[in-house]
Short mmCIF file of the C-alpha atoms (twelve columns), coordinates in Angstrom:
data_MODEL
# 
_entry.id   MODEL 
# 
loop_
_atom_site.group_PDB 
_atom_site.id 
_atom_site.type_symbol 
_atom_site.label_atom_id 
_atom_site.label_alt_id 
_atom_site.label_comp_id 
_atom_site.label_asym_id 
_atom_site.label_seq_id 
_atom_site.Cartn_x 
_atom_site.Cartn_y 
_atom_site.Cartn_z 
_atom_site.pdbx_PDB_model_num 
ATOM 1  C CA . MET A 1  -215.873 -74.959 -60.039 1 
ATOM 2  C CA . ASN A 2  -218.897 -75.144 -57.987 1 
ATOM 3  C CA . ASP A 3  -216.760 -74.045 -54.977 1 
ATOM 4  C CA . PHE A 4  -215.932 -70.792 -57.039 1 
ATOM 5  C CA . VAL A 5  -219.144 -69.901 -58.167 1 
ATOM 6  C CA . LYS A 6  -220.890 -70.443 -55.185 1 
ATOM 7  C CA . LYS A 7  -217.814 -67.863 -53.712 1 
ATOM 8  C CA . VAL A 8  -218.693 -65.700 -56.410 1 
ATOM 9  C CA . GLN A 9  -222.692 -65.606 -55.804 1 
ATOM 10 C CA . ASP A 10 -222.120 -65.648 -51.848 1 
ATOM 11 C CA . LYS A 11 -219.845 -62.296 -52.279 1 
ATOM 12 C CA . PHE A 12 -222.439 -60.394 -54.763 1 
ATOM 13 C CA . SER A 13 -225.742 -61.380 -52.634 1 
ATOM 14 C CA . GLY A 14 -226.110 -58.228 -51.048 1 
ATOM 15 C CA . ILE A 15 -225.534 -56.401 -54.372 1 
ATOM 16 C CA . GLY A 16 -228.532 -55.358 -55.780 1 
ATOM 17 C CA . SER A 17 -229.438 -54.695 -59.281 1 
ATOM 18 C CA . ASP A 18 -230.253 -51.342 -58.705 1 
ATOM 19 C CA . THR A 19 -226.942 -51.127 -57.860 1 
ATOM 20 C CA . LEU A 20 -225.016 -53.032 -60.733 1 
ATOM 21 C CA . SER A 21 -227.517 -50.516 -62.845 1 
ATOM 22 C CA . TRP A 22 -226.001 -46.937 -61.095 1 
ATOM 23 C CA . THR A 23 -222.268 -48.372 -61.402 1 
ATOM 24 C CA . ALA A 24 -222.699 -49.097 -64.790 1 
ATOM 25 C CA . THR A 25 -224.225 -45.715 -65.492 1 
ATOM 26 C CA . ILE A 26 -221.449 -43.836 -63.985 1 
ATOM 27 C CA . LEU A 27 -218.945 -45.875 -65.427 1 
ATOM 28 C CA . GLY A 28 -220.822 -45.479 -68.858 1 
ATOM 29 C CA . HIS A 29 -220.280 -41.564 -68.465 1 
ATOM 30 C CA . CYS A 30 -216.349 -41.542 -67.029 1 
ATOM 31 C CA . ILE A 31 -215.316 -43.409 -69.977 1 
ATOM 32 C CA . PHE A 32 -213.692 -40.217 -72.137 1 
ATOM 33 C CA . LEU A 33 -212.839 -37.694 -68.874 1 
ATOM 34 C CA . PRO A 34 -209.437 -38.781 -69.304 1 
ATOM 35 C CA . SER A 35 -209.041 -38.268 -72.404 1 
ATOM 36 C CA . ALA A 36 -211.603 -35.468 -72.347 1 
ATOM 37 C CA . LEU A 37 -209.561 -33.848 -69.957 1 
ATOM 38 C CA . ALA A 38 -206.281 -34.537 -72.079 1 
ATOM 39 C CA . LEU A 39 -207.864 -32.537 -74.810 1 
ATOM 40 C CA . LEU A 40 -208.953 -29.581 -73.118 1 
ATOM 41 C CA . THR A 41 -205.842 -29.226 -71.262 1 
ATOM 42 C CA . GLY A 42 -203.622 -29.118 -74.339 1 
ATOM 43 C CA . LEU A 43 -201.498 -32.416 -72.779 1 
ATOM 44 C CA . THR A 44 -202.345 -34.102 -76.163 1 
ATOM 45 C CA . ASP A 45 -203.886 -33.355 -79.613 1 
ATOM 46 C CA . ARG A 46 -205.403 -37.405 -79.889 1 
ATOM 47 C CA . THR A 47 -208.721 -37.981 -79.994 1 
ATOM 48 C CA . PRO A 48 -210.495 -41.074 -78.794 1 
ATOM 49 C CA . SER A 49 -211.856 -43.054 -81.972 1 
ATOM 50 C CA . LEU A 50 -215.512 -41.882 -83.856 1 
ATOM 51 C CA . ASP A 51 -216.788 -45.751 -83.340 1 
ATOM 52 C CA . ILE A 52 -216.403 -45.537 -80.165 1 
ATOM 53 C CA . VAL A 53 -217.630 -42.748 -79.182 1 
ATOM 54 C CA . LEU A 54 -220.627 -43.589 -81.201 1 
ATOM 55 C CA . ILE A 55 -221.486 -46.315 -79.141 1 
ATOM 56 C CA . VAL A 56 -221.048 -44.521 -76.339 1 
ATOM 57 C CA . GLN A 57 -223.485 -41.738 -77.584 1 
ATOM 58 C CA . ALA A 58 -225.915 -44.332 -78.474 1 
ATOM 59 C CA . MET A 59 -225.587 -46.255 -74.830 1 
ATOM 60 C CA . LEU A 60 -226.600 -42.628 -73.257 1 
ATOM 61 C CA . MET A 61 -229.366 -42.209 -75.688 1 
ATOM 62 C CA . LEU A 62 -230.949 -45.577 -74.880 1 
ATOM 63 C CA . GLY A 63 -230.393 -44.735 -71.090 1 
ATOM 64 C CA . PHE A 64 -232.086 -41.710 -71.236 1 
ATOM 65 C CA . ILE A 65 -234.803 -42.655 -73.066 1 
ATOM 66 C CA . ARG A 66 -235.188 -45.689 -70.504 1 
ATOM 67 C CA . SER A 67 -235.173 -43.034 -67.628 1 
ATOM 68 C CA . ILE A 68 -237.728 -41.375 -69.240 1 
ATOM 69 C CA . LEU A 69 -239.983 -44.391 -69.505 1 
ATOM 70 C CA . MET A 70 -239.223 -44.804 -65.635 1 
ATOM 71 C CA . ARG A 71 -240.232 -41.725 -65.026 1 
ATOM 72 C CA . ASP A 72 -236.701 -41.694 -63.016 1 
ATOM 73 C CA . THR A 73 -235.536 -38.113 -62.472 1 
ATOM 74 C CA . VAL A 74 -232.222 -38.511 -61.251 1 
ATOM 75 C CA . ALA A 75 -231.211 -40.936 -63.880 1 
ATOM 76 C CA . SER A 76 -232.618 -38.850 -66.291 1 
ATOM 77 C CA . VAL A 77 -230.953 -35.551 -65.395 1 
ATOM 78 C CA . LEU A 78 -227.660 -37.867 -65.007 1 
ATOM 79 C CA . HIS A 79 -227.887 -39.396 -68.412 1 
ATOM 80 C CA . GLY A 80 -229.010 -35.860 -69.989 1 
ATOM 81 C CA . LEU A 81 -225.770 -34.031 -68.519 1 
ATOM 82 C CA . GLY A 82 -223.249 -37.249 -70.199 1 
ATOM 83 C CA . TRP A 83 -224.899 -37.073 -73.339 1 
ATOM 84 C CA . PHE A 84 -224.533 -33.304 -73.778 1 
ATOM 85 C CA . GLY A 85 -220.587 -33.951 -72.506 1 
ATOM 86 C CA . GLN A 86 -220.329 -36.733 -74.955 1 
ATOM 87 C CA . SER A 87 -221.710 -34.783 -77.393 1 
ATOM 88 C CA . LEU A 88 -219.261 -31.637 -76.913 1 
ATOM 89 C CA . LEU A 89 -216.631 -34.253 -77.356 1 
ATOM 90 C CA . LEU A 90 -217.940 -35.758 -80.471 1 
ATOM 91 C CA . ALA A 91 -218.052 -32.140 -81.710 1 
ATOM 92 C CA . LEU A 92 -214.343 -32.169 -81.236 1 
ATOM 93 C CA . ILE A 93 -213.358 -34.933 -82.951 1 
ATOM 94 C CA . VAL A 94 -215.281 -34.360 -85.679 1 
ATOM 95 C CA . PHE A 95 -214.416 -30.604 -86.130 1 
ATOM 96 C CA . LYS A 96 -211.154 -30.979 -85.162 1 
# 
């Protein structure tokens, strides 16, 4: 087990916390991209469940507030655009 932990630590030692944070942010924004594209193009009429969309809304809101407090302009714009897109998806679900 110690060998496995050592290999994992060696593999990810060059990755910084900022890189992991940006990767998580981008993945968080892309969660509903396939379902949103399918809804907009008419391939399906099934929307994601409301509880998952609300959790993503909360994640984006907290990330947006964090980026404002950290004075990170790029993250503020990214979270703001993601929040806007998720709000549109939420409107599609609620007013379906």
